[in-house]
N, CA, C and O atoms as a MOPAC input file, in Angstrom:
PM7 MOZYME 1SCF
protein

 N     -1.70400 1   -20.78600 1   -19.50200 1
 C     -0.55700 1   -21.01600 1   -19.53700 1
 C      0.18800 1   -19.72300 1   -20.65600 1
 O     -0.16100 1   -19.18200 1   -21.70600 1
 N      1.25100 1   -19.64300 1   -19.82700 1
 C      2.36500 1   -18.60800 1   -21.14300 1
 C      2.96200 1   -19.38000 1   -21.74900 1
 O      3.46100 1   -20.25100 1   -21.03700 1
 N      3.23300 1   -19.51100 1   -23.22900 1
 C      3.93200 1   -20.10500 1   -23.69500 1
 C      5.17100 1   -19.52300 1   -24.18700 1
 O      4.99700 1   -18.59700 1   -24.97900 1
 N      6.55900 1   -19.87300 1   -23.88100 1
 C      7.86100 1   -18.98300 1   -24.10300 1
 C      8.68300 1   -19.86100 1   -25.12800 1
 O      8.85600 1   -21.07900 1   -25.12000 1
 N      9.25600 1   -18.66000 1   -26.23400 1
 C     10.17500 1   -19.73600 1   -26.76300 1
 C     11.05900 1   -20.00400 1   -26.47600 1
 O     11.77600 1   -19.13700 1   -25.97900 1
 N     11.62600 1   -21.56200 1   -26.62800 1
 C     13.18500 1   -21.69300 1   -26.12400 1
 C     13.91300 1   -21.75900 1   -26.98300 1
 O     13.55300 1   -22.67600 1   -27.72200 1
 N     15.04700 1   -21.14400 1   -27.43900 1
 C     16.23600 1   -21.36400 1   -28.02800 1
 C     17.48600 1   -21.38300 1   -27.58700 1
 O     17.72500 1   -20.61800 1   -26.65300 1
 N     18.33500 1   -22.02400 1   -27.98300 1
 C     19.35200 1   -23.13700 1   -27.21200 1
 C     20.02600 1   -23.64600 1   -28.35800 1
 O     19.57900 1   -23.82300 1   -29.49200 1
 N     21.30000 1   -23.88100 1   -27.85100 1
 C     22.59100 1   -24.04100 1   -28.99200 1
 C     21.96300 1   -25.55700 1   -28.64400 1
 O     21.12900 1   -25.85200 1   -27.78800 1
 N     22.81800 1   -26.61400 1   -29.83200 1
 C     23.28200 1   -27.93100 1   -29.76400 1
 C     23.63200 1   -28.24100 1   -28.63500 1
 O     23.04900 1   -29.24200 1   -28.21900 1
 N     24.48100 1   -27.71800 1   -27.83100 1
 C     25.42500 1   -28.69000 1   -26.86800 1
 C     24.51400 1   -28.67700 1   -26.05800 1
 O     24.19900 1   -29.76300 1   -25.57300 1
 N     23.70200 1   -27.32600 1   -25.58800 1
 C     22.87000 1   -27.11700 1   -24.27200 1
 C     21.60100 1   -28.75400 1   -24.39200 1
 O     21.24600 1   -29.66500 1   -23.64400 1
 N     21.32100 1   -28.28100 1   -25.86200 1
 C     20.31000 1   -29.45700 1   -26.20500 1
 C     20.45100 1   -30.75700 1   -25.98800 1
 O     19.64000 1   -31.62400 1   -25.66000 1
 N     21.32600 1   -30.77400 1   -26.16100 1
 C     21.97200 1   -32.65200 1   -26.00000 1
 C     22.52000 1   -32.63400 1   -24.61800 1
 O     22.50400 1   -33.66300 1   -23.94300 1
 N     23.01900 1   -31.48600 1   -24.15100 1
 C     23.06100 1   -31.69300 1   -22.25500 1
 C     21.99500 1   -31.57900 1   -21.67200 1
 O     22.12800 1   -31.80600 1   -20.47000 1
 N     20.53100 1   -31.21900 1   -22.10000 1
 C     19.95500 1   -31.18400 1   -20.89900 1
 C     18.48200 1   -31.82400 1   -22.13000 1
 O     17.51300 1   -31.07400 1   -22.23900 1
 N     18.48400 1   -33.13500 1   -22.91300 1
 C     17.68200 1   -33.20300 1   -23.61600 1
 C     16.10000 1   -33.99000 1   -23.10700 1
 O     15.02700 1   -34.04800 1   -23.70700 1
 N     16.50400 1   -34.51400 1   -21.79500 1
 C     15.45800 1   -34.91900 1   -21.26200 1
 C     14.49400 1   -34.00900 1   -21.03300 1
 O     13.29500 1   -34.13500 1   -21.28300 1
 N     15.22400 1   -32.78900 1   -20.39400 1
 C     14.20900 1   -31.83200 1   -19.61800 1
 C     13.66200 1   -31.18800 1   -20.63800 1
 O     12.49400 1   -30.83300 1   -20.47900 1
 N     14.41800 1   -30.82800 1   -22.09600 1
 C     13.60900 1   -29.88000 1   -22.88200 1
 C     12.59900 1   -31.24600 1   -23.71200 1
 O     11.36800 1   -31.25500 1   -23.75300 1
 N     13.10000 1   -31.82700 1   -24.03700 1
 C     11.73600 1   -32.76100 1   -24.62100 1
 C     10.02300 1   -33.13200 1   -23.38200 1
 O      8.86100 1   -33.46000 1   -23.62000 1
 N     10.74900 1   -32.85500 1   -22.23200 1
 C      9.52300 1   -33.10900 1   -21.66100 1
 C      9.14700 1   -31.80400 1   -21.37300 1
 O      8.31300 1   -31.94800 1   -20.47900 1
 N      9.27500 1   -30.48600 1   -21.62100 1
 C      8.43200 1   -29.26700 1   -21.91500 1
 C      8.08100 1   -29.29400 1   -23.53400 1
 O      7.40200 1   -28.45200 1   -24.12200 1
 N      8.63400 1   -30.33100 1   -24.04400 1
 C      7.56600 1   -29.79400 1   -25.66400 1
 C      6.38900 1   -30.24700 1   -25.51500 1
 O      5.30400 1   -29.71800 1   -25.76000 1
 N      6.74000 1   -31.62400 1   -24.95000 1
 C      5.45700 1   -32.78600 1   -24.19500 1
 C      4.66900 1   -32.46300 1   -23.40100 1
 O      3.58300 1   -33.02000 1   -23.24100 1
 N      5.10300 1   -31.46800 1   -22.74300 1
 C      4.25400 1   -31.56100 1   -20.98400 1
 C      3.68000 1   -30.19100 1   -21.28400 1
 O      2.49000 1   -29.96000 1   -21.06900 1
 N      4.53700 1   -29.23800 1   -21.79700 1
 C      4.21200 1   -27.91200 1   -21.75600 1
 C      3.62800 1   -27.77300 1   -23.02100 1
 O      2.45900 1   -27.39100 1   -22.98100 1
 N      4.17400 1   -28.00300 1   -24.30700 1
 C      3.50500 1   -27.94500 1   -25.19400 1
 C      4.19900 1   -26.42500 1   -25.92400 1
 O      3.64100 1   -25.53300 1   -26.56200 1
 N      5.74000 1   -26.61600 1   -25.47800 1
 C      6.31300 1   -26.17400 1   -25.87000 1
 C      7.48600 1   -25.97700 1   -27.36400 1
 O      8.20100 1   -26.95600 1   -27.58200 1
 N      7.58100 1   -25.21400 1   -27.95600 1
 C      8.35600 1   -25.25900 1   -29.10500 1
 C      9.89000 1   -25.11600 1   -28.77500 1
 O     10.26100 1   -24.18800 1   -28.05600 1
 N     10.68500 1   -25.92400 1   -29.23500 1
 C     12.48800 1   -25.33400 1   -29.34100 1
 C     13.07400 1   -25.76300 1   -30.19600 1
 O     12.90200 1   -26.83300 1   -30.78100 1
 N     14.08500 1   -24.70700 1   -30.41400 1
 C     14.29500 1   -24.28000 1   -31.31700 1
 C     15.93300 1   -24.21300 1   -30.71900 1
 O     16.21400 1   -23.78200 1   -29.60100 1
 N     17.10700 1   -24.82400 1   -31.88700 1
 C     18.39200 1   -25.25100 1   -31.88100 1
 C     19.11100 1   -24.69800 1   -32.87400 1
 O     18.90200 1   -24.84700 1   -34.07800 1
 N     20.19200 1   -23.88500 1   -32.23200 1
 C     21.01100 1   -23.35100 1   -33.54500 1
 C     21.94500 1   -24.36900 1   -33.67100 1
 O     22.43600 1   -25.03800 1   -32.76200 1
 N     22.15900 1   -24.43900 1   -34.88200 1
 C     22.77000 1   -25.03100 1   -35.24700 1
 C     24.37200 1   -24.43900 1   -36.01100 1
 O     24.49800 1   -23.22000 1   -36.12300 1
 N     25.62200 1   -25.43600 1   -36.54200 1
 C     26.20000 1   -24.46700 1   -37.20000 1
 C     25.62900 1   -24.01300 1   -38.88000 1
 O     24.62300 1   -24.54800 1   -39.34500 1
 N     26.32600 1   -23.10400 1   -39.56100 1
 C     26.05400 1   -22.70100 1   -40.55300 1
 C     25.01400 1   -21.99900 1   -41.06500 1
 O     24.72700 1   -21.85700 1   -42.25300 1
 N     24.42000 1   -21.53100 1   -40.03100 1
 C     23.08200 1   -20.85100 1   -39.79700 1
 C     21.95200 1   -22.06300 1   -40.27700 1
 O     20.99600 1   -21.87000 1   -41.02700 1
 N     22.26600 1   -23.12400 1   -39.75000 1
 C     20.91200 1   -23.91300 1   -40.16600 1
 C     20.14900 1   -24.27100 1   -38.26000 1
 O     20.90300 1   -24.32400 1   -37.28900 1
 N     18.94100 1   -24.42100 1   -38.16500 1
 C     18.57200 1   -24.32500 1   -37.24000 1
 C     17.41200 1   -25.65000 1   -37.24100 1
 O     16.87700 1   -26.07400 1   -38.26600 1
 N     17.15400 1   -26.21700 1   -35.74800 1
 C     15.29800 1   -26.94700 1   -35.99500 1
 C     14.74500 1   -26.85000 1   -35.09800 1
 O     15.25800 1   -26.66500 1   -33.99400 1
 N     14.08000 1   -26.90500 1   -35.22300 1
 C     12.35200 1   -26.85800 1   -34.07900 1
 C     11.94000 1   -28.39100 1   -33.85100 1
 O     12.00600 1   -29.27200 1   -34.70700 1
 N     11.52900 1   -28.52600 1   -32.60600 1
 C     10.94900 1   -29.29900 1   -32.08700 1
 C      9.95100 1   -29.29900 1   -31.36900 1
 O      9.87100 1   -28.74400 1   -30.27400 1
 N      8.98900 1   -30.00200 1   -31.99000 1
 C      7.55600 1   -29.76500 1   -31.81200 1
 C      7.07900 1   -31.05600 1   -31.27300 1
 O      7.66100 1   -32.06700 1   -31.66400 1
 N      5.87000 1   -31.19800 1   -30.23000 1
 C      5.49500 1   -32.69300 1   -30.11800 1
 C      4.75400 1   -33.19900 1   -31.45400 1
 O      4.46300 1   -32.60100 1   -32.49100 1
 N      4.57200 1   -34.44200 1   -31.06200 1
 C      3.80700 1   -35.07400 1   -32.22800 1
 C      2.45600 1   -34.58200 1   -33.01300 1
 O      2.15600 1   -34.35000 1   -34.18400 1
 N      1.60400 1   -34.53700 1   -31.35000 1
 C      0.26500 1   -34.06300 1   -31.18900 1
 C      0.24700 1   -32.73900 1   -32.04300 1
 O     -0.38500 1   -32.59500 1   -33.09000 1
 N      0.98300 1   -31.86400 1   -31.47300 1
 C      1.11600 1   -30.27600 1   -31.98800 1
 C      1.54000 1   -30.66700 1   -33.83500 1
 O      0.84300 1   -29.89500 1   -34.49300 1
 N      2.21300 1   -31.36600 1   -34.59300 1
 C      2.69300 1   -31.41600 1   -35.81200 1
 C      1.15800 1   -32.07100 1   -36.28100 1
 O      0.56500 1   -31.57700 1   -37.24000 1
 N      0.66400 1   -33.05900 1   -35.62100 1
 C     -0.55700 1   -33.86400 1   -36.39900 1
 C     -1.45000 1   -32.48500 1   -36.62900 1
 O     -1.35200 1   -31.91200 1   -37.71400 1
 N     -2.48200 1   -31.85900 1   -35.40700 1
 C     -2.89700 1   -30.98500 1   -36.10400 1
 C     -2.73100 1   -29.92700 1   -37.14700 1
 O     -3.51800 1   -29.75500 1   -38.07800 1
 N     -1.13700 1   -28.90300 1   -36.81700 1
 C     -0.70200 1   -28.42000 1   -38.20700 1
 C     -0.89400 1   -29.51300 1   -39.36100 1
 O     -1.06900 1   -28.98100 1   -40.45700 1
 N     -0.90200 1   -30.79500 1   -39.37800 1
 C     -0.96400 1   -31.10800 1   -40.89900 1
 C     -3.35700 1   -31.93600 1   -41.03700 1
 O     -4.20200 1   -32.25300 1   -41.87400 1
 N     -3.20500 1   -31.84700 1   -39.87800 1
 C     -5.09200 1   -31.72800 1   -40.45100 1
 C     -5.19800 1   -30.29700 1   -41.19400 1
 O     -5.30600 1   -29.97200 1   -42.37700 1
 N     -5.11700 1   -29.56700 1   -39.93900 1
 C     -5.07500 1   -27.78200 1   -40.95900 1
 C     -4.96500 1   -28.00000 1   -42.23900 1
 O     -5.75600 1   -27.99300 1   -43.18200 1
 N     -3.53600 1   -28.25100 1   -42.07700 1
 C     -3.15100 1   -28.02700 1   -43.82500 1
 C     -3.75400 1   -28.86500 1   -45.29600 1
 O     -3.71700 1   -28.57200 1   -46.49100 1
 N     -4.36800 1   -30.16100 1   -44.43900 1
 C     -5.15500 1   -30.58200 1   -45.55300 1
 C     -6.43300 1   -30.67300 1   -45.70800 1
 O     -6.99700 1   -31.26900 1   -46.62600 1
 N     -7.02600 1   -29.98900 1   -44.66900 1
 C     -8.35900 1   -29.82400 1   -44.38300 1
 C     -8.93100 1   -29.01700 1   -45.64000 1
 O     -8.09400 1   -28.38500 1   -46.28400 1
 N    -10.33300 1   -28.96400 1   -46.08500 1
 C    -10.69400 1   -27.99700 1   -47.05800 1
 C    -10.72100 1   -26.88400 1   -46.34200 1
 O    -10.36600 1   -27.17800 1   -45.20100 1
 N    -11.05700 1   -25.30200 1   -46.46400 1
 C    -10.77100 1   -24.40600 1   -45.52100 1
 C    -12.66100 1   -24.21000 1   -45.11400 1
 O    -13.64200 1   -24.44800 1   -45.81800 1
 N    -12.57800 1   -23.80800 1   -44.02700 1
 C    -14.46000 1   -23.68600 1   -44.41000 1
 C    -15.19800 1   -24.95800 1   -43.92500 1
 O    -16.42900 1   -24.94400 1   -43.88800 1
 N    -14.31100 1   -26.35700 1   -43.45000 1
 C    -14.70600 1   -27.63900 1   -43.16100 1
 C    -14.50800 1   -28.16100 1   -41.50800 1
 O    -13.46800 1   -28.07100 1   -40.85500 1
 N    -15.75100 1   -28.69600 1   -41.07400 1
 C    -15.30100 1   -28.81800 1   -39.59000 1
 C    -13.98700 1   -29.44600 1   -39.88900 1
 O    -13.15300 1   -28.55400 1   -39.73100 1
 N    -13.52900 1   -30.30000 1   -40.16400 1
 C    -12.22400 1   -30.18600 1   -39.78700 1
 C    -11.63300 1   -29.92500 1   -39.59600 1
 O    -10.95200 1   -30.22200 1   -38.61400 1
 N    -11.40800 1   -29.01000 1   -40.56400 1
 C    -10.60200 1   -27.56900 1   -40.97500 1
 C    -10.98100 1   -26.55700 1   -39.30300 1
 O    -10.01500 1   -26.17800 1   -38.64100 1
 N    -11.93200 1   -26.34700 1   -38.98700 1
 C    -12.42800 1   -26.04200 1   -37.64900 1
 C    -11.91600 1   -26.35600 1   -36.36800 1
 O    -11.47700 1   -25.77000 1   -35.37800 1
 N    -12.20000 1   -27.81500 1   -36.87100 1
 C    -11.34700 1   -28.40000 1   -35.64300 1
 C    -10.22200 1   -28.47600 1   -35.57000 1
 O     -9.92700 1   -28.77700 1   -34.41400 1
 N     -9.05700 1   -28.32600 1   -36.41500 1
 C     -8.12500 1   -28.28600 1   -36.04600 1
 C     -7.36900 1   -27.14900 1   -35.71700 1
 O     -6.35100 1   -27.19700 1   -35.02700 1
 N     -8.04800 1   -25.70300 1   -36.40000 1
 C     -7.29600 1   -24.14900 1   -36.28600 1
 C     -7.91500 1   -24.71700 1   -34.76200 1
 O     -6.92900 1   -24.61600 1   -34.03300 1
 N     -8.56300 1   -25.02800 1   -34.28000 1
 C     -9.37000 1   -24.30700 1   -32.89800 1
 C     -7.90500 1   -24.93900 1   -32.33300 1
 O     -6.95500 1   -24.29400 1   -31.88900 1
 N     -8.02300 1   -26.39000 1   -32.48700 1
 C     -6.69900 1   -26.77500 1   -31.59600 1
 C     -5.28700 1   -25.89600 1   -31.92900 1
 O     -4.47400 1   -26.04000 1   -31.01600 1
 N     -4.88100 1   -25.15900 1   -32.85000 1
 C     -4.13400 1   -24.85800 1   -33.05200 1
 C     -3.90200 1   -23.20200 1   -32.07900 1
 O     -2.90200 1   -22.75000 1   -31.52200 1
 N     -4.83200 1   -22.83700 1   -32.17100 1
 C     -5.59700 1   -21.84700 1   -31.02700 1
 C     -5.60600 1   -21.95600 1   -29.74200 1
 O     -5.33000 1   -21.07200 1   -28.93100 1
 N     -5.97800 1   -23.22700 1   -29.49900 1
 C     -5.60400 1   -23.73700 1   -27.87800 1
 C     -4.48100 1   -23.65500 1   -27.43600 1
 O     -4.27300 1   -23.51500 1   -26.23100 1
 N     -3.28100 1   -23.74600 1   -28.57300 1
 C     -1.96800 1   -24.34000 1   -28.18300 1
 C     -1.49200 1   -22.93500 1   -28.51700 1
 O     -0.29400 1   -23.20500 1   -28.60500 1
 N     -1.57300 1   -21.33300 1   -28.82400 1
 C     -1.38700 1   -20.29400 1   -28.75200 1
 C     -0.06700 1   -20.51300 1   -29.93300 1
 O      1.07100 1   -20.05500 1   -29.83700 1
 N     -0.62500 1   -21.34600 1   -31.02700 1
 C      0.03900 1   -21.34900 1   -32.30700 1
 C     -0.68200 1   -20.03000 1   -33.57200 1
 O     -0.14600 1   -19.14700 1   -34.24200 1
 N     -1.80800 1   -20.40100 1   -33.44800 1
 C     -2.63700 1   -18.89900 1   -33.82400 1
 C     -3.41200 1   -18.39700 1   -32.89500 1
 O     -3.97900 1   -18.89300 1   -31.92200 1
 N     -3.34900 1   -17.25400 1   -33.37300 1
 C     -4.22900 1   -16.01000 1   -32.55800 1
 C     -5.37100 1   -15.88800 1   -32.76100 1
 O     -5.78400 1   -15.85800 1   -33.92100 1
 N     -6.57200 1   -15.73500 1   -31.22700 1
 C     -7.72900 1   -16.67400 1   -31.48600 1
 C     -8.55300 1   -15.29300 1   -32.45200 1
 O     -8.18200 1   -14.20800 1   -32.89900 1
 N     -9.63100 1   -15.95400 1   -32.44100 1
 C    -10.50300 1   -14.80200 1   -33.19500 1
 C    -10.90800 1   -13.72200 1   -32.24200 1
 O    -11.09100 1   -13.98000 1   -31.05300 1
 N    -11.07500 1   -12.32700 1   -32.81100 1
 C    -11.67700 1   -11.66700 1   -32.16300 1
 C    -13.24800 1   -11.35700 1   -31.37100 1
 O    -14.18500 1   -11.28300 1   -32.16600 1
 N    -13.44600 1   -11.25300 1   -30.53200 1
 C    -15.15100 1   -11.61300 1   -30.46000 1
 C    -15.82400 1   -10.35700 1   -31.48000 1
 O    -15.28100 1    -9.43800 1   -32.09300 1
 N    -17.41600 1   -10.83200 1   -31.33300 1
 C    -17.54000 1   -10.30200 1   -32.50700 1
 C    -19.47800 1    -9.97900 1   -31.83900 1
 O    -20.39300 1   -10.66800 1   -31.38800 1
 N    -19.24300 1    -8.60600 1   -32.14600 1
 C    -20.72200 1    -7.97900 1   -31.33700 1
 C    -21.71100 1    -8.18000 1   -31.71700 1
 O    -22.01700 1    -7.47800 1   -32.68100 1
 N    -22.96600 1    -9.38300 1   -31.15300 1
 C    -23.73400 1    -9.71200 1   -32.34000 1
 C    -25.23500 1    -8.87800 1   -31.70000 1
 O    -26.01000 1    -9.30800 1   -30.84600 1
 N    -25.28300 1    -7.76300 1   -32.34300 1
 C    -26.03200 1    -6.95400 1   -32.32700 1
 C    -26.80000 1    -7.04300 1   -33.61000 1
 O    -26.40600 1    -7.92000 1   -34.37800 1
 N    -28.20300 1    -6.03800 1   -34.14700 1
 C    -28.89300 1    -6.41500 1   -34.75100 1
 C    -28.24800 1    -6.89800 1   -36.36000 1
 O    -28.55100 1    -7.77800 1   -37.16600 1
 N    -26.74400 1    -5.31700 1   -36.29400 1
 C    -26.18200 1    -5.20100 1   -37.64800 1
 C    -26.03500 1    -7.31000 1   -37.91000 1
 O    -26.66200 1    -8.17400 1   -38.52300 1
 N    -24.91700 1    -7.24800 1   -37.07700 1
 C    -24.20100 1    -8.45700 1   -37.37200 1
 C    -25.95700 1    -9.68100 1   -38.21400 1
 O    -26.26000 1   -10.00200 1   -39.36300 1
 N    -26.33000 1    -9.83300 1   -37.40700 1
 C    -27.33400 1   -10.90000 1   -37.89600 1
 C    -27.84400 1   -10.57700 1   -39.02900 1
 O    -27.96600 1   -11.36200 1   -39.97000 1
 N    -28.15000 1    -9.51100 1   -39.03100 1
 C    -28.81400 1    -9.02300 1   -40.45400 1
 C    -27.81400 1    -9.17100 1   -41.52100 1
 O    -28.25000 1    -9.04400 1   -42.66500 1
 N    -26.71300 1    -9.38500 1   -41.39600 1
 C    -25.96600 1   -10.27600 1   -42.65600 1
 C    -25.83000 1   -11.26800 1   -43.29800 1
 O    -25.16500 1   -11.50400 1   -44.30600 1
 N    -26.88800 1   -12.23800 1   -42.31300 1
 C    -26.96700 1   -13.81900 1   -42.62900 1
 C    -28.70800 1   -13.63300 1   -42.91500 1
 O    -29.08900 1   -14.79500 1   -43.05400 1
 N    -29.66100 1   -12.91000 1   -43.03200 1
 C    -30.81700 1   -12.39600 1   -43.85300 1
 C    -30.20000 1   -12.83300 1   -45.24000 1
 O    -29.02900 1   -12.82100 1   -45.61800 1
 N    -31.62300 1   -13.31100 1   -46.02100 1
 C    -31.46800 1   -13.57100 1   -47.01300 1
 C    -32.33200 1   -11.85000 1   -48.18500 1
 O    -32.29900 1   -11.86200 1   -49.41500 1

């Protein structure tokens, strides 16, 4: 699924509240709402927010961090890791 940024005005959001909240929950979209005085807000699902918080709290390199990072990659928040060729040179770096 390709995610697209949804940016809209406060009045459009109010007029179609259910539609946009469903897109946040069902399609894992992020909705950006422009407000007056150059103030804006973003709406994300509780599940996506939980994964953000888990990634921020976890120690980098831990299993908890890896799982949270994987979930954020799955949700297209972070870019996927590059594919690494597993030739002899790659494996040699792990030898002591």
